One Martini backbone bead per residue (centre of mass of N, CA, C, O) as a GRO file, in nm:
protein
  445
    1MET     BB    1  -3.836   4.074  -0.904
    2SER     BB    2  -3.721   4.056  -1.210
    3THR     BB    3  -3.732   3.871  -1.491
    4VAL     BB    4  -3.431   3.905  -1.569
    5VAL     BB    5  -3.309   3.813  -1.302
    6CYS     BB    6  -3.430   3.537  -1.296
    7TRP     BB    7  -3.300   3.438  -1.570
    8LEU     BB    8  -3.009   3.476  -1.475
    9LEU     BB    9  -3.018   3.278  -1.231
   10ILE     BB   10  -3.095   3.035  -1.395
   11LEU     BB   11  -2.859   3.034  -1.594
   12CYS     BB   12  -2.639   3.018  -1.375
   13GLY     BB   13  -2.733   2.751  -1.260
   14ILE     BB   14  -2.682   2.591  -1.518
   15CYS     BB   15  -2.377   2.664  -1.545
   16GLY     BB   16  -2.298   2.528  -1.282
   17ILE     BB   17  -2.373   2.246  -1.365
   18ALA     BB   18  -2.212   2.220  -1.626
   19ASN     BB   19  -1.942   2.312  -1.439
   20ALA     BB   20  -1.899   2.094  -1.258
   21ASN     BB   21  -1.699   1.950  -1.019
   22TYR     BB   22  -1.497   1.646  -1.072
   23GLU     BB   23  -1.308   1.505  -0.835
   24THR     BB   24  -0.974   1.403  -0.826
   25VAL     BB   25  -0.637   1.333  -0.802
   26CYS     BB   26  -0.616   1.490  -1.098
   27GLY     BB   27  -0.874   1.646  -1.082
   28SER     BB   28  -1.079   1.768  -1.297
   29VAL     BB   29  -1.366   1.616  -1.460
   30GLU     BB   30  -1.577   1.456  -1.634
   31GLU     BB   31  -1.863   1.303  -1.559
   32SER     BB   32  -1.813   1.032  -1.696
   33GLU     BB   33  -1.540   0.974  -1.560
   34TYR     BB   34  -1.636   0.988  -1.264
   35LEU     BB   35  -1.856   0.768  -1.281
   36ALA     BB   36  -1.667   0.534  -1.359
   37LEU     BB   37  -1.511   0.543  -1.094
   38GLN     BB   38  -1.753   0.508  -0.888
   39ARG     BB   39  -1.865   0.246  -1.000
   40ASN     BB   40  -1.606   0.086  -0.916
   41VAL     BB   41  -1.616   0.144  -0.614
   42ASP     BB   42  -1.869  -0.018  -0.569
   43VAL     BB   43  -1.758  -0.292  -0.663
   44LEU     BB   44  -1.503  -0.313  -0.479
   45ALA     BB   45  -1.643  -0.276  -0.207
   46ARG     BB   46  -1.821  -0.531  -0.223
   47ARG     BB   47  -1.589  -0.730  -0.257
   48LEU     BB   48  -1.448  -0.660   0.019
   49MET     BB   49  -1.697  -0.725   0.195
   50SER     BB   50  -1.706  -1.035   0.103
   51MET     BB   51  -1.419  -1.098   0.263
   52ARG     BB   52  -1.559  -1.098   0.522
   53ASP     BB   53  -1.617  -1.240   0.806
   54ASP     BB   54  -1.824  -1.323   1.076
   55SER     BB   55  -1.627  -1.155   1.285
   56GLY     BB   56  -1.509  -0.892   1.109
   57ALA     BB   57  -1.272  -1.015   0.931
   58TRP     BB   58  -0.969  -0.983   0.773
   59ARG     BB   59  -0.662  -1.045   0.679
   60SER     BB   60  -0.656  -0.711   0.677
   61THR     BB   61  -0.834  -0.520   0.873
   62PRO     BB   62  -0.716  -0.234   0.885
   63GLU     BB   63  -0.693  -0.177   0.576
   64ALA     BB   64  -0.987  -0.236   0.493
   65LEU     BB   65  -1.139  -0.046   0.680
   66ALA     BB   66  -1.005   0.217   0.598
   67SER     BB   67  -1.074   0.205   0.302
   68LEU     BB   68  -1.382   0.211   0.323
   69ILE     BB   69  -1.411   0.474   0.485
   70LEU     BB   70  -1.274   0.649   0.256
   71ALA     BB   71  -1.459   0.538   0.000
   72LYS     BB   72  -1.725   0.334   0.127
   73PRO     BB   73  -1.914   0.349   0.407
   74ASP     BB   74  -2.209   0.246   0.315
   75VAL     BB   75  -2.119  -0.072   0.306
   76LEU     BB   76  -2.102  -0.089   0.596
   77SER     BB   77  -2.126  -0.343   0.862
   78ASN     BB   78  -2.069  -0.383   1.166
   79VAL     BB   79  -1.809  -0.221   1.281
   80ASP     BB   80  -1.766  -0.328   1.575
   81ALA     BB   81  -1.655  -0.596   1.500
   82SER     BB   82  -1.392  -0.496   1.365
   83VAL     BB   83  -1.295  -0.330   1.603
   84ALA     BB   84  -1.267  -0.580   1.793
   85VAL     BB   85  -1.039  -0.706   1.632
   86LEU     BB   86  -0.841  -0.473   1.672
   87GLU     BB   87  -0.830  -0.473   1.982
   88ASN     BB   88  -0.709  -0.760   1.993
   89GLN     BB   89  -0.450  -0.700   1.816
   90ALA     BB   90  -0.328  -0.471   2.003
   91THR     BB   91  -0.258  -0.700   2.238
   92GLN     BB   92  -0.061  -0.823   2.034
   93GLU     BB   93   0.179  -0.962   1.857
   94THR     BB   94   0.324  -0.734   1.619
   95SER     BB   95   0.403  -0.554   1.379
   96LEU     BB   96   0.475  -0.237   1.322
   97GLY     BB   97   0.301  -0.199   1.061
   98ARG     BB   98   0.039  -0.319   1.178
   99PHE     BB   99   0.012  -0.123   1.419
  100ALA     BB  100  -0.016   0.126   1.243
  101GLN     BB  101  -0.283   0.025   1.097
  102ILE     BB  102  -0.450   0.027   1.357
  103LEU     BB  103  -0.440   0.324   1.418
  104LEU     BB  104  -0.571   0.421   1.154
  105ALA     BB  105  -0.839   0.264   1.182
  106ALA     BB  106  -0.921   0.388   1.451
  107LYS     BB  107  -0.931   0.678   1.348
  108ALA     BB  108  -1.137   0.626   1.113
  109SER     BB  109  -1.360   0.505   1.333
  110CYS     BB  110  -1.364   0.702   1.587
  111SER     BB  111  -1.193   0.598   1.799
  112ASN     BB  112  -1.024   0.547   2.107
  113THR     BB  113  -0.676   0.565   2.098
  114THR     BB  114  -0.612   0.584   2.424
  115ASN     BB  115  -0.843   0.328   2.457
  116PHE     BB  116  -0.763   0.048   2.287
  117GLY     BB  117  -0.808  -0.221   2.450
  118GLY     BB  118  -0.613  -0.070   2.665
  119VAL     BB  119  -0.459   0.110   2.448
  120ASN     BB  120  -0.213   0.345   2.360
  121LEU     BB  121  -0.136   0.366   2.046
  122ALA     BB  122   0.063   0.602   2.003
  123LYS     BB  123   0.248   0.543   2.243
  124GLU     BB  124   0.320   0.254   2.153
  125LEU     BB  125   0.432   0.312   1.872
  126LYS     BB  126   0.664   0.495   1.963
  127ARG     BB  127   0.808   0.278   2.132
  128ARG     BB  128   0.853   0.078   1.900
  129LEU     BB  129   1.010   0.273   1.713
  130ASN     BB  130   1.244   0.316   1.902
  131ASP     BB  131   1.323   0.014   1.929
  132GLU     BB  132   1.379  -0.029   1.627
  133LEU     BB  133   1.623   0.210   1.615
  134MET     BB  134   1.703   0.130   1.920
  135LEU     BB  135   1.993   0.009   2.135
  136ASN     BB  136   2.108   0.124   2.413
  137GLY     BB  137   2.140   0.417   2.253
  138THR     BB  138   2.181   0.271   1.969
  139LYS     BB  139   2.193   0.239   1.657
  140ARG     BB  140   1.973   0.046   1.439
  141GLU     BB  141   1.864  -0.191   1.231
  142PRO     BB  142   1.583  -0.264   1.117
  143HIS     BB  143   1.375  -0.514   1.013
  144GLY     BB  144   1.190  -0.281   0.857
  145TRP     BB  145   1.134   0.007   0.670
  146TYR     BB  146   0.838   0.000   0.605
  147GLY     BB  147   0.735   0.002   0.898
  148VAL     BB  148   0.857   0.270   0.966
  149TYR     BB  149   0.698   0.444   0.766
  150LEU     BB  150   0.420   0.368   0.868
  151ALA     BB  151   0.466   0.474   1.164
  152VAL     BB  152   0.529   0.766   1.104
  153GLY     BB  153   0.255   0.827   0.953
  154ALA     BB  154   0.054   0.741   1.169
  155TYR     BB  155   0.144   0.923   1.402
  156CYS     BB  156   0.112   1.190   1.250
  157ILE     BB  157  -0.191   1.160   1.167
  158SER     BB  158  -0.309   1.112   1.454
  159GLU     BB  159  -0.138   1.363   1.622
  160ASN     BB  160  -0.028   1.609   1.452
  161GLN     BB  161   0.278   1.497   1.471
  162SER     BB  162   0.586   1.439   1.524
  163PRO     BB  163   0.786   1.160   1.640
  164GLY     BB  164   1.061   1.307   1.594
  165GLU     BB  165   1.369   1.406   1.489
  166SER     BB  166   1.534   1.141   1.518
  167ILE     BB  167   1.343   0.973   1.343
  168VAL     BB  168   1.336   1.143   1.087
  169ALA     BB  169   1.640   1.134   1.042
  170ARG     BB  170   1.660   0.831   0.976
  171VAL     BB  171   1.494   0.848   0.716
  172LEU     BB  172   1.675   1.054   0.572
  173GLU     BB  173   1.937   0.894   0.583
  174ARG     BB  174   1.853   0.653   0.421
  175GLN     BB  175   1.842   0.832   0.155
  176GLU     BB  176   2.118   0.977   0.158
  177ILE     BB  177   2.305   0.732   0.157
  178ARG     BB  178   2.135   0.560  -0.090
  179ASN     BB  179   1.931   0.726  -0.272
  180ASN     BB  180   1.712   0.568  -0.097
  181PHE     BB  181   1.449   0.366   0.071
  182HIS     BB  182   1.618   0.133  -0.065
  183GLU     BB  183   1.836  -0.077  -0.217
  184SER     BB  184   1.631  -0.010  -0.431
  185LEU     BB  185   1.402   0.075  -0.645
  186SER     BB  186   1.098   0.129  -0.459
  187ALA     BB  187   0.785   0.235  -0.483
  188ASP     BB  188   0.663   0.149  -0.220
  189TYR     BB  189   0.869   0.274  -0.027
  190THR     BB  190   0.872   0.559  -0.142
  191ALA     BB  191   0.571   0.623  -0.099
  192GLN     BB  192   0.557   0.571   0.212
  193ALA     BB  193   0.770   0.782   0.282
  194MET     BB  194   0.631   1.028   0.155
  195ILE     BB  195   0.372   1.025   0.326
  196ALA     BB  196   0.521   1.069   0.595
  197LEU     BB  197   0.674   1.335   0.521
  198THR     BB  198   0.425   1.500   0.438
  199CYS     BB  199   0.313   1.515   0.723
  200VAL     BB  200   0.552   1.640   0.866
  201MET     BB  201   0.566   1.900   0.699
  202ARG     BB  202   0.267   1.997   0.781
  203VAL     BB  203   0.347   2.007   1.109
  204SER     BB  204   0.579   2.189   1.068
  205ASP     BB  205   0.781   2.432   1.135
  206ALA     BB  206   0.925   2.672   0.932
  207SER     BB  207   1.200   2.680   1.130
  208ASP     BB  208   1.268   2.399   1.078
  209PRO     BB  209   1.558   2.252   0.978
  210THR     BB  210   1.422   1.981   0.863
  211LEU     BB  211   1.248   2.086   0.635
  212ALA     BB  212   1.455   2.108   0.404
  213ARG     BB  213   1.517   1.804   0.397
  214ILE     BB  214   1.233   1.711   0.331
  215GLN     BB  215   1.206   1.860   0.060
  216ARG     BB  216   1.440   1.719  -0.078
  217SER     BB  217   1.340   1.435  -0.042
  218LEU     BB  218   1.068   1.465  -0.203
  219HIS     BB  219   1.198   1.550  -0.467
  220SER     BB  220   1.369   1.297  -0.509
  221ALA     BB  221   1.141   1.087  -0.485
  222SER     BB  222   0.965   1.188  -0.711
  223ASN     BB  223   1.174   1.145  -0.937
  224SER     BB  224   1.186   0.834  -0.894
  225LEU     BB  225   0.891   0.770  -0.964
  226LEU     BB  226   0.891   0.899  -1.249
  227THR     BB  227   1.110   0.690  -1.355
  228ALA     BB  228   0.898   0.435  -1.294
  229ILE     BB  229   0.746   0.483  -1.538
  230ASN     BB  230   0.534   0.252  -1.728
  231VAL     BB  231   0.450   0.069  -2.020
  232GLU     BB  232   0.163  -0.171  -2.050
  233LYS     BB  233   0.040  -0.153  -2.321
  234ASP     BB  234  -0.246   0.039  -2.209
  235ASN     BB  235  -0.070   0.090  -1.956
  236VAL     BB  236   0.013   0.287  -1.656
  237TRP     BB  237   0.292   0.266  -1.438
  238ILE     BB  238   0.430   0.264  -1.096
  239GLY     BB  239   0.629   0.014  -1.149
  240ASN     BB  240   0.349  -0.141  -1.066
  241ARG     BB  241   0.019  -0.223  -1.012
  242TYR     BB  242   0.057  -0.227  -0.695
  243SER     BB  243   0.227   0.052  -0.655
  244THR     BB  244   0.053   0.278  -0.792
  245PRO     BB  245  -0.156   0.396  -0.594
  246LYS     BB  246   0.046   0.505  -0.373
  247SER     BB  247   0.219   0.674  -0.574
  248LEU     BB  248  -0.003   0.866  -0.670
  249ILE     BB  249  -0.057   0.990  -0.398
  250ALA     BB  250   0.229   1.096  -0.337
  251LEU     BB  251   0.241   1.284  -0.597
  252THR     BB  252  -0.025   1.455  -0.561
  253GLU     BB  253   0.038   1.557  -0.267
  254ASN     BB  254   0.301   1.712  -0.422
  255GLY     BB  255   0.214   1.825  -0.723
  256LYS     BB  256   0.339   1.650  -0.978
  257PHE     BB  257   0.050   1.674  -1.179
  258ALA     BB  258  -0.034   1.974  -1.239
  259ASN     BB  259   0.112   1.955  -1.553
  260GLN     BB  260   0.007   1.620  -1.591
  261LYS     BB  261  -0.295   1.520  -1.629
  262ARG     BB  262  -0.290   1.311  -1.859
  263LEU     BB  263  -0.103   1.110  -1.712
  264CYS     BB  264  -0.263   1.075  -1.457
  265MET     BB  265  -0.519   0.958  -1.596
  266LYS     BB  266  -0.383   0.707  -1.719
  267ILE     BB  267  -0.319   0.587  -1.442
  268LEU     BB  268  -0.608   0.585  -1.328
  269LYS     BB  269  -0.736   0.413  -1.550
  270SER     BB  270  -0.551   0.164  -1.508
  271ILE     BB  271  -0.670   0.109  -1.227
  272ASN     BB  272  -0.974   0.095  -1.315
  273ASN     BB  273  -0.920  -0.157  -1.532
  274ARG     BB  274  -0.900  -0.360  -1.324
  275PRO     BB  275  -1.008  -0.661  -1.246
  276ALA     BB  276  -1.214  -0.731  -0.977
  277GLY     BB  277  -1.209  -1.062  -0.977
  278ARG     BB  278  -0.862  -1.063  -0.939
  279GLU     BB  279  -0.849  -0.913  -0.672
  280PRO     BB  280  -0.696  -0.881  -0.390
  281GLU     BB  281  -0.736  -0.745  -0.095
  282ALA     BB  282  -0.482  -0.561  -0.084
  283ALA     BB  283  -0.546  -0.423  -0.352
  284LEU     BB  284  -0.820  -0.303  -0.289
  285SER     BB  285  -0.732  -0.126  -0.048
  286GLN     BB  286  -0.555   0.061  -0.244
  287VAL     BB  287  -0.757   0.140  -0.475
  288LEU     BB  288  -1.006   0.284  -0.355
  289PRO     BB  289  -0.910   0.568  -0.260
  290VAL     BB  290  -0.791   0.669  -0.536
  291LEU     BB  291  -1.070   0.655  -0.686
  292LYS     BB  292  -1.206   0.857  -0.482
  293GLY     BB  293  -0.982   1.078  -0.378
  294THR     BB  294  -0.825   0.958  -0.132
  295SER     BB  295  -0.653   0.970   0.194
  296LYS     BB  296  -0.492   0.933   0.502
  297LEU     BB  297  -0.425   1.240   0.529
  298GLN     BB  298  -0.731   1.326   0.594
  299LEU     BB  299  -0.708   1.237   0.905
  300MET     BB  300  -0.573   1.490   1.025
  301ASN     BB  301  -0.854   1.688   0.987
  302ASP     BB  302  -1.120   1.527   0.994
  303GLU     BB  303  -1.231   1.477   0.677
  304VAL     BB  304  -1.369   1.213   0.783
  305ASP     BB  305  -1.636   1.035   0.817
  306CYS     BB  306  -1.800   0.866   1.032
  307PRO     BB  307  -1.914   0.562   1.079
  308SER     BB  308  -2.156   0.359   1.116
  309ARG     BB  309  -2.271   0.190   1.438
  310ASP     BB  310  -2.503   0.017   1.317
  311LYS     BB  311  -2.577  -0.320   1.359
  312SER     BB  312  -2.847  -0.321   1.154
  313GLN     BB  313  -2.697  -0.271   0.914
  314GLU     BB  314  -2.723  -0.296   0.567
  315ILE     BB  315  -2.626  -0.399   0.267
  316GLN     BB  316  -2.656  -0.227  -0.015
  317SER     BB  317  -2.768  -0.209  -0.321
  318ILE     BB  318  -2.595  -0.034  -0.576
  319ASP     BB  319  -2.598  -0.219  -0.859
  320GLU     BB  320  -2.810  -0.410  -1.063
  321ASN     BB  321  -2.620  -0.346  -1.356
  322ILE     BB  322  -2.379  -0.518  -1.328
  323ASP     BB  323  -2.179  -0.690  -1.538
  324GLU     BB  324  -1.986  -0.786  -1.319
  325PRO     BB  325  -1.953  -1.034  -1.116
  326ILE     BB  326  -1.937  -1.083  -0.772
  327PRO     BB  327  -1.744  -1.252  -0.597
  328THR     BB  328  -1.703  -1.452  -0.358
  329ALA     BB  329  -1.526  -1.541  -0.099
  330ARG     BB  330  -1.228  -1.704  -0.194
  331VAL     BB  331  -1.287  -1.897  -0.435
  332ALA     BB  332  -1.012  -1.829  -0.629
  333ASP     BB  333  -0.817  -1.918  -0.404
  334ILE     BB  334  -0.474  -1.989  -0.317
  335LYS     BB  335  -0.202  -2.178  -0.183
  336ILE     BB  336   0.125  -2.051  -0.091
  337ASP     BB  337   0.461  -2.147  -0.057
  338LEU     BB  338   0.748  -1.996   0.095
  339GLU     BB  339   1.113  -2.039   0.043
  340PHE     BB  340   1.434  -1.967   0.203
  341ILE     BB  341   1.773  -2.047   0.093
  342ILE     BB  342   2.093  -2.093   0.240
  343LYS     BB  343   2.367  -2.226   0.130
  344PRO     BB  344   2.674  -2.340   0.236
  345ASN     BB  345   2.802  -2.261  -0.067
  346ALA     BB  346   2.718  -1.959  -0.005
  347TYR     BB  347   2.886  -1.677  -0.032
  348LEU     BB  348   2.890  -1.411   0.223
  349GLY     BB  349   3.115  -1.172   0.236
  350GLY     BB  350   3.336  -1.429   0.256
  351ASP     BB  351   3.145  -1.609   0.419
  352LEU     BB  352   3.046  -1.913   0.548
  353ALA     BB  353   2.728  -2.029   0.531
  354SER     BB  354   2.489  -2.149   0.696
  355GLU     BB  355   2.210  -2.296   0.688
  356ASN     BB  356   1.914  -2.099   0.585
  357VAL     BB  357   1.569  -2.108   0.679
  358THR     BB  358   1.280  -1.953   0.530
  359HIS     BB  359   0.930  -1.978   0.632
  360PHE     BB  360   0.614  -1.915   0.454
  361ASP     BB  361   0.284  -1.811   0.401
  362VAL     BB  362   0.085  -1.737   0.103
  363THR     BB  363  -0.235  -1.681   0.122
  364ARG     BB  364  -0.474  -1.650  -0.106
  365VAL     BB  365  -0.414  -1.646  -0.407
  366PRO     BB  366  -0.500  -1.576  -0.699
  367LYS     BB  367  -0.585  -1.750  -0.953
  368GLY     BB  368  -0.318  -1.702  -1.191
  369THR     BB  369  -0.075  -1.592  -1.048
  370ILE     BB  370   0.215  -1.485  -1.077
  371LEU     BB  371   0.502  -1.494  -0.922
  372HIS     BB  372   0.575  -1.198  -0.912
  373ASP     BB  373   0.298  -1.111  -0.782
  374THR     BB  374   0.321  -1.288  -0.533
  375MET     BB  375   0.575  -1.125  -0.429
  376VAL     BB  376   0.441  -0.854  -0.411
  377LEU     BB  377   0.228  -0.927  -0.200
  378ALA     BB  378   0.436  -1.016   0.016
  379SER     BB  379   0.565  -0.742   0.040
  380GLN     BB  380   0.305  -0.583   0.129
  381ARG     BB  381   0.296  -0.792   0.394
  382GLU     BB  382   0.596  -0.802   0.506
  383LEU     BB  383   0.752  -1.089   0.414
  384MET     BB  384   0.921  -0.939   0.179
  385THR     BB  385   1.202  -0.884  -0.035
  386PHE     BB  386   1.297  -0.762  -0.372
  387GLU     BB  387   1.504  -0.806  -0.669
  388THR     BB  388   1.533  -0.683  -1.004
  389ARG     BB  389   1.610  -0.730  -1.353
  390ASP     BB  390   1.622  -0.638  -1.675
  391THR     BB  391   1.583  -0.841  -1.961
  392SER     BB  392   1.545  -0.994  -2.270
  393TRP     BB  393   1.371  -1.242  -2.099
  394GLY     BB  394   1.325  -1.066  -1.841
  395ARG     BB  395   1.305  -1.111  -1.520
  396SER     BB  396   1.565  -1.100  -1.271
  397LEU     BB  397   1.677  -1.245  -0.985
  398VAL     BB  398   1.898  -1.076  -0.728
  399GLY     BB  399   1.709  -1.044  -0.457
  400ILE     BB  400   1.656  -1.128  -0.093
  401ASN     BB  401   1.626  -0.970   0.190
  402GLY     BB  402   1.916  -0.817   0.098
  403ARG     BB  403   2.017  -1.063  -0.074
  404ARG     BB  404   2.275  -1.070  -0.303
  405ALA     BB  405   2.388  -1.183  -0.588
  406ASN     BB  406   2.729  -1.278  -0.664
  407ARG     BB  407   2.882  -1.305  -0.955
  408SER     BB  408   3.192  -1.312  -0.878
  409MET     BB  409   3.084  -1.574  -0.685
  410ARG     BB  410   2.871  -1.750  -0.841
  411GLN     BB  411   2.582  -1.636  -0.781
  412TYR     BB  412   2.241  -1.753  -0.733
  413TRP     BB  413   1.888  -1.771  -0.787
  414SER     BB  414   1.703  -2.048  -0.722
  415ILE     BB  415   1.395  -2.185  -0.865
  416GLY     BB  416   1.132  -2.376  -0.711
  417ALA     BB  417   0.890  -2.647  -0.751
  418ASN     BB  418   0.863  -2.905  -0.566
  419GLY     BB  419   1.196  -2.943  -0.630
  420LYS     BB  420   1.172  -2.800  -0.911
  421SER     BB  421   1.259  -2.637  -1.171
  422ILE     BB  422   1.156  -2.376  -1.334
  423PRO     BB  423   1.090  -2.331  -1.685
  424VAL     BB  424   1.034  -2.028  -1.608
  425GLY     BB  425   0.987  -1.726  -1.529
  426ILE     BB  426   0.839  -1.501  -1.303
  427ASP     BB  427   0.643  -1.381  -1.545
  428ARG     BB  428   0.515  -1.695  -1.622
  429PHE     BB  429   0.492  -1.835  -1.357
  430ILE     BB  430   0.223  -2.054  -1.221
  431PRO     BB  431   0.108  -2.131  -0.942
  432SER     BB  432  -0.018  -2.377  -0.743
  433HIS     BB  433  -0.198  -2.537  -0.533
  434GLY     BB  434   0.023  -2.604  -0.263
  435GLU     BB  435   0.279  -2.484  -0.350
  436LYS     BB  436   0.638  -2.497  -0.328
  437ILE     BB  437   0.846  -2.218  -0.312
  438SER     BB  438   1.189  -2.182  -0.396
  439PHE     BB  439   1.475  -1.994  -0.273
  440THR     BB  440   1.819  -2.039  -0.375
  441LEU     BB  441   2.131  -1.961  -0.257
  442THR     BB  442   2.386  -2.020  -0.490
  443THR     BB  443   2.630  -2.209  -0.686
  444TRP     BB  444   2.835  -2.234  -0.948
  445SER     BB  445   3.082  -2.458  -1.117
   0.00000   0.00000   0.00000
């Protein structure tokens, strides 16, 4: 080989290195930008691992495990312990959405999903999905549409096939009738429905008549998410900071930022700039994959490497020069109780409603979390849904769990803390440890 050819090869190699592609969900970026993202992935993954207990469980084991496998599998240790937790959960009564997450986590961990703790996960999920949407051969309203969207997506991703035309049609009807996937524009609901439909579209035959409906639905949903983009100080969110990671995945998987890379990167940097020390487990689980540039849709084609199942594996120190210390598990978390009350004098749809109280705990919310963000976290855990409207003095609560206050009937949602009305709005009120927050639908005289 001549000296000239050798030099050309060397120079070409150098050019290749200089122009190496550093891929993110927004496309190729400079090396410095890419390394900043991956450094934070390391930090967040270590924090999420620190939240796992001695049995191998997180508060939401399926979501946390799948997130780490997608984003940073080398920080995982004793995966079998966490898988055993999931196998136990698969045999217990659980919500449709949580069961869907178990299937995805089992798929991500390369476990046998046809005999997972003695359960055929996909078969059981489809049975539950049918039961959720049908009763004695008649359509019925599900307990929660978010769980339906999760289940459709999980089944499709796991089995590489649609859960069935009738089930997909119900999802499409939901949007076509209401022009949205929820009672009002909810970025969380819209993004989850888009991810499910994106999978169904990719596995559908081009001649499938449902395909055109799915494409129209995805186009409409994408436009809805794009209208939900808002600027908050130096950050850009889609809906709010908790709904942004999943929304960004939904939009980029559908090519909606192909010509808006600068906007996409502003959103991605906003996600990356969120302080690791204050993020709860559920938020970390959603942030990690998008920063890594992965999504659960990659599980469709087995593009994700199986995690090590070596029980002796230790968590390696990733970066000894991290500026921000990683808090230990749950140190700064507090417990909040939420209670919803329908007063007997609150007229609903013209009928006098008897008192109806729904109570549950939203445990271990990061200390200092405002009430609105506490409600967002509860919504992400499928514990509640809510609607607000923007006013000149901040967000105003207008509906909870599908029950909207009817101003013409003098209804409003009263918010109390330990029996006393909160002095400020949900954007400013910060609950304290052990505090009971009540939302009461009542009327003014």
